N, C-alpha and C positions, 0 to 999 in steps of 0.2 A: 745505517749503522749508527751513527751521531747519535741518533733519534731514538734508538735501541737502548742505547747504553744511559740516556736520559731517563727514561721508563724504567729502567732495571735499578738505579740509583733511586728516582724517587720513590717507585716500591718499597725499597730496603729503608728510607726514612719514614715512609708509612708505618711501615709494619714496628719501627722501634717506636714512634711517638706513639701508636695505639700501645704497645706493649708498655711503655712508661705512664700514658693515663692509666692503663687498667691497674698497674702497682700500687699508683696513688689513689683509686678507688678503694682499695682492698688494707692499704696500708696508708692515711694520710701522713704527707712528709717524707716518703721513703725516696723521692728523688732526693731531696738535701742531704737525708743521711747517707746515700750512696754516694752523694760525690765528696761528703766530708771522709765518709771510709775509703774514697779513693785516694785523697791527699795524704789521709796518713798512712796508706800503703806505698804510695811514693816517699814520703818521709821514712818510712822503715827501711825501706831499701837501696836507696840512694843511686846517685850517677852511675851510670854503667850498666846498672840491673838489667835485664831481658827477660820479658813476660810476656805472655796472651791474655786475653781479657779474661779468658776463663779460669788463669792463675789468679790474678787480683779476684775475681769473683768469689774463690774457694778461700783466698787469705781472708778474703771481707766476713765470708759467714762464720770463721772459725775464731777470728782475733779480734772482729769487732760486733759481732753478734746480731749483725742484718740478717733478716729473713729471706730467704730468696722471693723475688718476684712473682705472681701469676706465670710469666714466661720469663726464662732468662734473656729472650731477645730486648729485655729493656735494660740490659747494660749493654748494646749497640751504642749507647750516647757517650761513652767512656771516651774514645780516643779524640772527639771534639770536645769533650769537656777537659780534657788532658793536654791540647794540641802544644801547651806554650811549655809543657813539661815532659813530654815524649816525644819521638821520632820513630818511624816506622823503618824497620833495617829486615824485612824479608817476611817467609810465610814459613809455616811448620804444621804438620797434619793436628789436629785435634786429639785432645786426649781421651774425648767421649765415645766411647766404643759404640754408642747408636748412631754419630754422626759418619761412619764411615771413612774415614780421615781425610774427613774435608780439610784442603789447606787454611788456614786463620792466619793475619797476620802477627808478626813478632813486633813487639815494641821495646825499644831502651829507653831509660829515664837517662834526659838532657843534665 
């Protein structure tokens, strides 16, 4: 069981890395722009605000003007990048109708 969990985690991280590299190939500097936009989201919303990565993503597209990456999976780096600024507080069904109510992590700004 432990080995299966490792492989699942490794696959997720590999997918995120591949998506970020593709985003960088299409838009040089995308990762740094996304990091700055994520920091701006945290500043704009403040301590105690709860969100899902899809909320952050939409806010960034509207308020920061960052273009979506070829794969939204690229945004999977956000929780690790913001680890000192956010904490997990639960799960909620995603708002994306195509995802069939898949549960995703809810985060709170520290």
